[in-house]
VEXDREN-2710 file (C-alpha; in Angstrom, 1 decimal):
% VEXDREN-2710
k/r/px/py/pz
1/MET/38.9/194.2/123.8
2/THR/35.9/191.9/124.7
3/PRO/36.6/189.3/127.4
4/TRP/36.1/185.6/126.5
5/ILE/35.2/182.7/128.5
6/PRO/37.0/179.2/128.0
7/ILE/33.7/177.1/127.4
8/ASN/32.4/178.7/124.3
9/SER/33.2/180.9/121.2
10/PHE/31.1/184.1/121.7
11/PRO/31.7/187.1/124.0
12/VAL/30.9/187.2/127.7
13/ASP/28.6/190.4/126.9
14/THR/26.2/188.4/125.0
15/LEU/25.3/186.2/128.1
16/PRO/23.0/187.3/131.0
17/GLU/24.8/188.2/134.4
18/TRP/23.1/185.2/136.2
19/ILE/24.6/182.6/133.8
20/LEU/28.0/184.1/134.1
21/VAL/27.8/183.8/137.9
22/ILE/26.7/180.2/137.7
23/LEU/29.5/179.4/135.1
24/ALA/32.1/181.2/137.5
25/GLY/30.6/179.2/140.6
26/LEU/30.8/175.9/138.6
27/ASP/34.3/176.5/137.4
28/LEU/35.3/177.3/141.0
29/ALA/33.6/174.3/142.4
30/LEU/35.1/171.9/139.8
31/LYS/38.5/173.1/140.8
32/LEU/37.9/173.0/144.4
33/MET/36.6/169.3/144.2
34/ALA/39.7/168.5/142.0
35/LEU/42.1/169.7/144.7
36/GLY/40.4/167.8/147.3
37/TRP/39.6/164.6/145.3
38/LEU/42.6/163.9/142.9
39/PRO/45.5/163.5/145.5
40/HIS/43.5/160.6/147.2
41/GLN/45.7/157.6/147.0
42/ARG/47.8/159.1/144.0
43/ARG/51.2/159.7/143.8
44/PRO/52.0/163.4/144.2
45/SER/53.4/163.8/140.7
46/VAL/50.4/162.1/139.2
47/ALA/48.0/164.3/141.1
48/LEU/50.0/167.3/140.3
49/ALA/49.9/166.5/136.4
50/TRP/46.1/165.9/136.7
51/LEU/45.6/169.2/138.7
52/LEU/47.6/171.1/135.9
53/ALA/45.7/169.5/133.0
54/ILE/42.4/170.5/134.7
55/PHE/43.5/173.9/135.6
56/LEU/44.9/175.0/132.2
57/VAL/42.1/173.4/130.3
58/PRO/39.2/172.8/132.7
59/TYR/36.6/171.2/130.6
60/ALA/39.1/169.1/128.3
61/GLY/41.1/168.2/131.4
62/LEU/38.2/167.1/133.5
63/LEU/36.8/164.9/130.4
64/LEU/40.2/163.4/129.9
65/PHE/40.4/162.6/133.7
66/VAL/37.0/160.9/133.6
67/VAL/38.1/158.8/130.7
68/ILE/41.5/157.6/132.0
69/GLY/42.0/159.1/135.4
70/SER/41.6/155.9/137.4
71/ALA/44.9/153.4/137.2
72/ARG/42.7/150.6/138.5
73/LEU/41.1/147.9/136.4
74/PRO/37.2/147.3/136.8
75/ARG/36.2/145.6/140.3
76/ALA/35.2/142.3/138.7
77/ARG/38.9/142.0/137.2
78/MET/40.5/143.0/140.6
79/ALA/38.4/140.3/142.1
80/LYS/39.6/137.7/139.6
81/GLN/43.3/138.6/140.4
82/ALA/42.9/138.4/144.1
83/ARG/41.0/135.0/143.7
84/MET/44.1/133.8/141.7
85/ASN/46.4/135.2/144.1
86/HIS/44.5/133.2/146.8
87/VAL/44.9/130.0/144.8
88/ILE/48.3/130.4/144.3
89/GLN/49.0/131.0/148.2
90/GLU/47.0/128.1/149.1
91/ASN/49.1/125.7/146.8
92/THR/52.4/127.2/147.8
93/PRO/54.3/124.8/150.3
94/GLU/55.4/126.7/153.5
95/GLY/59.0/127.6/153.5
96/ILE/59.6/126.7/150.0
97/THR/62.8/128.6/149.8
98/THR/64.4/128.0/153.2
99/GLY/66.9/125.6/152.1
100/LEU/70.7/125.5/152.5
101/HIS/71.4/126.7/149.1
102/PHE/69.3/129.8/149.5
103/ASP/70.4/130.6/152.9
104/ARG/73.8/131.3/151.6
105/PHE/72.6/134.6/150.0
106/PRO/72.7/137.9/151.8
107/GLU/70.0/138.9/154.1
108/TRP/68.7/141.7/151.5
109/VAL/68.1/138.8/148.8
110/ARG/65.9/136.9/151.2
111/THR/63.9/139.9/152.2
112/THR/63.7/140.9/148.5
113/ALA/62.0/137.3/147.9
114/GLU/59.6/137.8/150.7
115/LEU/58.6/141.2/149.5
116/ASN/58.0/139.9/146.0
117/GLN/56.0/136.8/147.4
118/ASN/53.8/139.2/149.8
119/LEU/52.9/141.7/146.7
120/GLY/52.7/139.1/143.8
121/ALA/51.9/135.7/145.6
122/LEU/54.6/133.9/143.9
123/PRO/57.5/132.4/146.1
124/MET/61.2/132.0/145.2
125/VAL/61.8/128.6/143.7
126/GLY/64.9/126.6/142.8
127/GLY/66.0/124.2/140.5
128/ASN/65.7/126.6/137.4
129/ASP/68.0/126.8/134.3
130/PHE/68.0/129.8/131.8
131/GLU/69.3/130.7/128.3
132/ILE/69.9/134.5/127.6
133/LEU/68.5/135.3/124.1
134/PRO/69.6/138.5/122.5
135/ASP/68.4/138.2/119.0
136/ASN/64.7/138.9/118.1
137/HIS/64.4/137.0/114.9
138/GLU/66.4/134.0/116.2
139/ASN/64.2/133.9/119.3
140/MET/61.1/133.6/117.5
141/ALA/62.5/130.6/115.6
142/ARG/63.4/129.1/118.9
143/MET/59.9/129.5/120.2
144/ALA/58.5/128.0/116.9
145/ALA/60.5/124.9/117.5
146/ASP/59.4/124.4/120.9
147/VAL/55.9/124.7/119.8
148/ASP/56.2/122.5/117.1
149/ALA/57.5/119.9/119.7
150/ALA/54.3/120.4/122.2
151/THR/52.3/117.4/122.9
152/ASP/50.0/118.8/125.6
153/TYR/49.3/122.6/125.7
154/VAL/50.7/126.0/124.6
155/HIS/49.8/129.2/126.4
156/PHE/51.1/132.4/124.2
157/GLU/50.6/136.0/125.6
158/PHE/52.2/138.9/123.8
159/TYR/51.5/142.7/123.7
160/ILE/52.0/143.2/120.1
161/VAL/51.4/140.3/117.6
162/ALA/51.4/140.6/113.7
163/VAL/52.0/138.3/110.7
164/ASP/55.1/139.1/108.7
165/GLN/58.0/137.2/107.2
166/VAL/59.8/136.7/110.4
167/SER/56.7/136.0/112.6
168/ARG/54.8/133.6/110.3
169/ASP/56.8/130.7/111.3
170/LEU/55.8/130.9/114.9
171/LEU/52.5/131.7/114.4
172/ASN/51.9/128.9/111.9
173/ALA/53.5/126.8/114.5
174/LEU/50.6/127.8/116.9
175/ILE/48.0/126.9/114.3
176/ARG/49.8/123.5/113.6
177/ALA/49.9/122.6/117.1
178/HIS/46.1/123.3/117.4
179/GLU/45.3/121.2/114.4
180/ARG/47.1/118.2/115.8
181/GLY/45.2/118.4/119.1
182/VAL/47.5/120.3/121.4
183/ARG/45.6/122.9/123.8
184/VAL/46.6/126.1/122.4
185/ARG/45.4/129.4/124.2
186/ILE/46.5/132.8/122.8
187/LEU/46.3/136.3/124.5
188/ILE/47.0/139.5/122.5
189/ASP/46.8/142.9/123.8
190/HIS/43.9/144.7/121.7
191/VAL/45.2/148.2/121.6
192/GLY/48.8/147.3/121.5
193/SER/48.5/145.2/118.4
194/LEU/45.6/147.2/116.7
195/GLY/47.0/149.3/113.7
196/TYR/50.2/147.2/112.9
197/PRO/50.8/145.8/109.4
198/GLY/49.9/142.2/109.7
199/TYR/47.5/142.4/112.6
200/ALA/44.2/142.2/110.6
201/GLU/45.6/139.3/108.6
202/LEU/46.6/137.4/111.8
203/VAL/42.9/137.9/113.2
204/ARG/41.5/136.4/109.9
205/GLU/43.8/133.3/109.9
206/PHE/43.2/132.7/113.9
207/ASP/39.5/132.9/113.2
208/ARG/39.6/130.8/110.3
209/CYS/41.3/127.9/111.9
210/GLY/39.4/128.1/115.1
211/VAL/42.4/128.4/117.4
212/PRO/41.2/129.6/120.8
213/TRP/42.4/133.3/121.2
214/ARG/41.3/136.5/122.9
215/ARG/42.0/140.0/122.8
216/MET/43.4/141.3/126.2
217/LEU/41.5/144.3/127.7
218/PRO/39.6/144.9/124.5
219/ILE/38.0/148.3/123.8
220/ARG/34.9/147.3/121.6
221/PRO/31.9/149.4/123.0
222/TRP/29.5/148.0/120.4
223/ARG/30.2/144.6/122.0
224/GLY/29.9/145.8/125.6
225/GLU/33.8/145.6/126.0
226/TRP/35.0/148.8/127.7
227/GLN/37.6/149.9/130.3
228/ARG/40.1/152.6/130.6
229/PRO/41.7/152.5/127.1
230/ASP/45.5/153.2/128.2
231/LEU/45.5/150.3/130.7
232/ARG/47.2/147.6/128.8
233/ASN/48.5/144.2/129.1
234/HIS/52.1/144.6/128.3
235/ARG/53.4/141.0/129.3
236/LYS/55.3/138.6/127.2
237/ILE/54.9/134.8/127.8
238/LEU/55.2/131.6/126.2
239/VAL/54.7/128.3/127.9
240/VAL/55.0/125.0/126.5
241/ASP/53.9/121.8/128.1
242/GLY/54.7/123.2/131.4
243/THR/58.4/122.5/130.7
244/VAL/59.7/125.4/129.0
245/ALA/58.9/129.0/129.1
246/TYR/59.9/132.4/127.5
247/THR/59.6/135.9/128.6
248/GLY/61.3/139.2/128.2
249/SER/61.1/142.3/126.2
250/GLN/60.3/141.4/122.6
251/ASN/57.0/141.3/120.8
252/VAL/56.1/139.0/118.0
253/ILE/56.9/141.1/114.9
254/HIS/59.7/141.9/112.9
255/ARG/62.2/143.9/114.5
256/SER/61.2/147.0/112.3
257/TYR/57.6/146.6/113.5
258/ASN/56.8/146.6/109.8
259/LYS/56.0/150.4/109.8
260/ARG/57.4/152.5/106.3
261/LYS/58.7/155.3/108.8
262/ASN/60.7/152.9/110.9
263/ILE/62.2/151.1/107.8
264/ARG/62.8/154.6/106.2
265/ARG/64.7/155.6/109.2
266/GLY/66.4/152.3/109.5
267/LEU/65.0/151.8/113.2
268/GLU/65.2/148.1/114.3
269/TRP/64.5/147.2/118.0
270/LYS/67.0/145.4/120.1
271/ASP/65.5/142.9/122.7
272/LEU/66.3/140.4/125.3
273/MET/64.5/137.3/126.1
274/ILE/65.1/134.2/128.4
275/ARG/64.1/130.7/128.0
276/GLY/63.6/128.9/131.3
277/THR/63.0/125.3/132.6
278/GLY/62.3/124.3/136.1
279/ALA/59.8/125.5/138.6
280/VAL/59.9/129.2/137.1
281/VAL/57.8/127.7/134.2
282/THR/55.0/126.8/136.5
283/GLU/55.1/130.5/137.8
284/LEU/54.9/132.0/134.4
285/ASN/52.2/129.8/133.6
286/ALA/50.2/130.8/136.5
287/VAL/50.5/134.5/135.3
288/PHE/49.1/133.3/131.9
289/VAL/46.3/131.2/133.7
290/SER/45.4/134.4/135.6
291/ASP/45.0/136.4/132.5
292/TRP/43.2/133.8/130.8
293/TYR/40.6/133.7/133.4
294/SER/40.6/137.5/133.7
295/GLU/39.5/137.6/129.9
296/THR/37.2/134.4/129.4
297/ASP/36.3/133.3/133.0
298/ASP/37.7/129.9/132.1
299/LEU/40.0/128.8/135.0
300/LEU/42.6/126.5/133.2
301/LEU/43.1/124.1/136.4
302/ASP/43.9/121.1/134.3
303/GLU/46.6/123.0/132.5
304/THR/48.8/124.1/135.5
305/PRO/50.1/121.8/138.5
306/ALA/48.1/121.7/141.6
307/ALA/50.8/122.9/143.6
308/LEU/54.4/124.3/143.5
309/GLU/56.8/121.5/144.2
310/GLU/59.6/122.1/146.7
311/THR/62.8/122.5/145.0
312/SER/66.2/123.5/145.9
313/GLY/69.6/124.5/144.6
314/PRO/70.7/126.7/141.8
315/MET/69.4/128.7/140.1
316/TYR/66.8/130.5/142.2
317/ALA/64.1/132.4/140.4
318/GLN/60.8/134.1/141.3
319/VAL/58.1/135.7/139.0
320/VAL/57.0/139.2/139.7
321/PRO/53.6/140.1/137.9
322/SER/52.6/143.5/138.5
323/GLY/50.1/146.2/137.3
324/PRO/46.7/147.7/137.7
325/GLY/45.2/144.4/138.8
326/PHE/47.4/144.5/142.0
327/GLU/47.0/147.0/145.0
328/THR/50.5/148.1/144.8
329/GLU/52.9/148.9/142.3
330/ASN/55.0/145.5/142.6
331/ASN/57.6/146.1/140.1
332/LEU/58.5/149.8/141.3
333/ARG/59.0/148.5/145.1
334/LEU/61.2/145.6/143.7
335/PHE/63.4/147.9/141.8
336/ASN/63.7/150.5/144.8
337/HIS/64.3/147.7/147.3
338/LEU/67.2/146.3/145.1
339/ILE/68.6/149.7/144.4
340/TYR/68.8/150.7/148.0
341/ASN/70.3/147.2/148.9
342/ALA/72.9/147.6/146.5
343/ASN/76.6/147.4/147.8
344/HIS/78.9/147.9/144.5
345/ARG/76.8/148.2/141.4
346/VAL/73.4/148.6/139.6
347/VAL/73.1/148.1/135.8
348/ILE/69.7/149.2/134.2
349/SER/68.7/148.9/130.8
350/SER/65.1/150.6/129.9
351/PRO/63.9/151.9/126.5
352/TYR/61.7/154.4/128.3
353/PHE/63.1/155.8/131.6
354/VAL/61.1/158.4/133.2
355/PRO/61.3/157.6/136.9
356/ASP/59.1/158.8/139.8
357/GLU/60.5/160.6/142.7
358/SER/61.1/157.5/144.6
359/LEU/63.2/155.8/141.9
360/LEU/65.1/159.1/140.9
361/HIS/66.0/159.4/144.7
362/ALA/67.1/155.6/145.0
363/LEU/69.3/156.1/142.0
364/THR/70.9/159.4/143.0
365/THR/71.3/158.6/146.7
366/GLU/73.1/155.3/146.0
367/ALA/75.3/156.9/143.2
368/GLN/76.2/159.5/145.7
369/ALA/76.9/156.8/148.2
370/GLY/79.7/155.5/145.9
371/VAL/77.6/152.7/144.3
372/ARG/78.3/152.5/140.6
373/ILE/75.2/153.1/138.8
374/GLN/75.1/152.2/135.0
375/LEU/71.9/153.2/132.9
376/PHE/71.4/152.0/129.2
377/VAL/69.1/154.1/127.3
378/GLY/68.4/154.6/123.7
379/GLU/69.8/157.4/121.6
380/THR/66.6/157.3/119.7
381/SER/63.0/156.3/120.5
382/ASP/59.5/155.8/118.9
383/GLN/57.8/157.8/121.6
384/PHE/58.4/161.5/121.2
385/LEU/56.9/162.4/124.7
386/ALA/58.7/159.8/126.6
387/GLN/61.8/160.2/124.9
388/HIS/61.9/163.9/125.6
389/ALA/60.7/163.5/129.1
390/GLN/63.6/160.9/129.7
391/ASN/66.2/163.5/128.3
392/SER/65.0/166.2/131.1
393/TYR/66.5/163.7/133.8
394/TYR/70.0/163.2/132.4
395/SER/71.7/166.1/134.0
396/GLU/70.4/165.3/137.5
397/LEU/71.4/161.6/137.4
398/ALA/74.8/162.6/135.8
399/ARG/75.6/165.1/138.2
400/ALA/74.9/162.6/141.0
401/GLY/77.2/160.1/139.4
402/VAL/75.2/158.0/137.3
403/GLU/76.6/156.8/134.1
404/ILE/74.3/157.1/131.2
405/HIS/75.1/155.0/128.3
406/ARG/73.2/156.1/125.1
407/TYR/72.9/153.0/122.8
408/SER/73.6/154.2/119.2
409/SER/70.9/154.8/116.6
410/PRO/69.2/153.8/114.5
411/THR/68.8/150.7/116.7
412/VAL/66.0/151.3/119.2
413/LEU/67.2/149.7/122.6
414/HIS/64.1/147.8/123.8
415/ALA/66.0/145.2/126.5
416/LYS/64.7/145.6/130.0
417/PHE/66.6/144.5/132.9
418/VAL/68.0/145.3/136.3
419/LEU/71.4/143.9/137.5
420/VAL/72.5/144.3/141.4
421/ASP/75.9/143.5/142.5
422/ASP/77.1/140.0/141.5
423/ILE/74.1/138.2/142.5
424/VAL/70.7/139.4/141.2
425/SER/69.3/139.7/137.7
426/VAL/65.9/140.8/136.7
427/ILE/64.6/140.6/133.3
428/GLY/61.1/141.1/132.0
429/SER/58.7/143.4/130.1
430/SER/58.8/146.2/132.6
431/ASN/60.1/149.8/131.6
432/MET/61.2/152.4/134.1
433/ASP/58.4/154.7/133.7
434/GLU/55.0/155.6/135.2
435/ARG/53.0/153.5/132.5
436/SER/55.0/150.4/133.6
437/PHE/54.6/151.2/137.2
438/ALA/51.1/152.0/137.4
439/LEU/49.1/151.4/134.0
440/ASP/50.5/148.3/132.2
441/LEU/50.2/144.7/133.4
442/GLU/53.9/143.6/133.5
443/VAL/55.8/140.4/134.4
444/SER/59.5/140.1/135.5
445/VAL/61.6/137.3/136.6
446/MET/64.2/137.8/139.4
447/ILE/67.1/135.3/139.0
448/VAL/69.3/135.0/142.0
449/ASP/72.5/133.3/140.7
450/GLU/76.0/134.5/140.3
451/GLY/76.7/132.1/137.2
452/PHE/73.7/133.8/135.5
453/ARG/74.6/137.3/136.6
454/ALA/78.1/136.7/135.0
455/ARG/76.5/135.7/131.8
456/MET/74.4/138.9/131.9
457/GLU/77.8/140.6/131.9
458/GLU/78.4/139.8/128.4
459/ILE/75.3/141.5/127.3
460/VAL/76.3/144.6/129.2
461/GLU/79.6/144.5/127.5
462/GLN/78.1/144.4/124.1
463/PHE/76.0/147.3/125.2
464/THR/78.7/149.3/126.1
465/ALA/80.5/148.8/123.0
466/ARG/77.4/150.0/121.0
467/SER/76.8/153.1/123.2
468/MET/78.1/156.7/124.0
469/LEU/78.8/157.7/127.5
470/LEU/77.0/160.8/128.1
471/ASP/79.2/163.9/128.9
472/VAL/76.9/166.0/131.0
473/THR/79.0/169.3/130.3
474/ALA/78.3/168.9/126.5
475/TRP/74.6/167.7/127.3
476/GLU/73.7/170.9/129.2
477/LYS/74.9/173.0/126.2
478/ARG/71.7/172.0/124.2
479/SER/69.6/174.6/123.0
480/LEU/67.0/176.5/125.2
481/GLY/64.3/175.5/123.0
482/ARG/65.1/171.9/123.4
483/LYS/65.2/172.2/127.1
484/PHE/61.9/173.9/127.1
485/VAL/60.2/171.0/125.2
486/GLU/61.9/168.5/127.4
487/ASN/60.6/170.1/130.4
488/LEU/57.1/170.4/129.1
489/CYS/57.0/166.6/128.3
490/ARG/58.4/166.0/131.8
491/LEU/55.2/167.4/133.1
492/THR/53.2/165.0/131.5
493/SER/55.3/161.9/132.8
494/GLY/52.6/161.4/135.5
495/LEU/50.3/160.6/132.8
496/LEU/52.2/158.8/130.1
END
């Protein structure tokens, strides 16, 4: 049989020998270069996944790496984030959380707050209050009511936004606020929203009414707008007049996401949002202002306080921004630190659970040390690769003692939170996967308060009632074909 080479579709013996030598040398040089270059400042699992792609499909793998291989935003945007961090640090009173109330918490809570401030610039602040909002559609109605009451400004930032029968009232409220003279600023992720039914109509309506809005991280090369296409802004933030703010896991769209295949299967997303008042609103607003500045070069200094006010007392909270705009993976470091410092219990809810080595080791180590670890994941998902990669970790986690609760389909569990002992709750947009750690801009709120943590226990009880505890013995009897697919998807987890 005539041998073939991977770069073309004609037999090797039709080529001159000197061309074959050059091609073989080029192939070897590319692979050696990849071996020495790819591991630089990359997690070993990510580097290994890229090396596997390049070695198995050399030219396609290399082209893919050139397009999406760097998990960093352009230098100009990184510089803007650094400038905003500097502005925040300059306007943060020294020792803002050193009051008597905060000192009563364990040492690990205080070191966690210090870690978060060192990474994301924002301090722990007291004097907050929060509502827990578990219903997607009711949440949009609440947001619409707050926007209708706005008198000064509204800052709106969401990953996916589209016009439908549920979201329309909130989107109309934004337009009404703009028309009555309220300063409305809107950020919507370009790739995140593109393609969803109702997005094109949204663009037409916003353009028609003249409300200031921007696509986040747009991919429009014909307009000179280009960056790595899978680096996305996954944050969900609404700030009204600097007095009330929302954040959490949900997008501004019907819980079916308006797709026929979802409606046909009965899929509906289950999310969790919080509505906050107090100094935490200023911190969430600072994240929005940073993102607006990054997209527009317009620094909204008149729509944010000059400095954080010193406050004390319940409840304490801290906003933790993360993503490729930062040098470190802020959310992953926070989660690992919290898990390793847990003394009794950790509860995690994540729709996409594809841990890196550090998070996997943290969970299994703490479970083996006697800490009760409860993991809530969806029985069903809209993401084939992520779901099957996620499934491949269940046996290892369960054998270590982690309780895996699979939320019953057809509901798609989309709530994202981490609860530690009876003190700390972290709620936000971040999943427990490589994408949220390295590729997506995320925002989380760490709340330090026993009363709020007790209220979150009601959510855990509701999730437990709708979930099935994984039987690891039965799970391991699934077919070899299914295990093969799951393990194959796991190999791609570093690139997801």
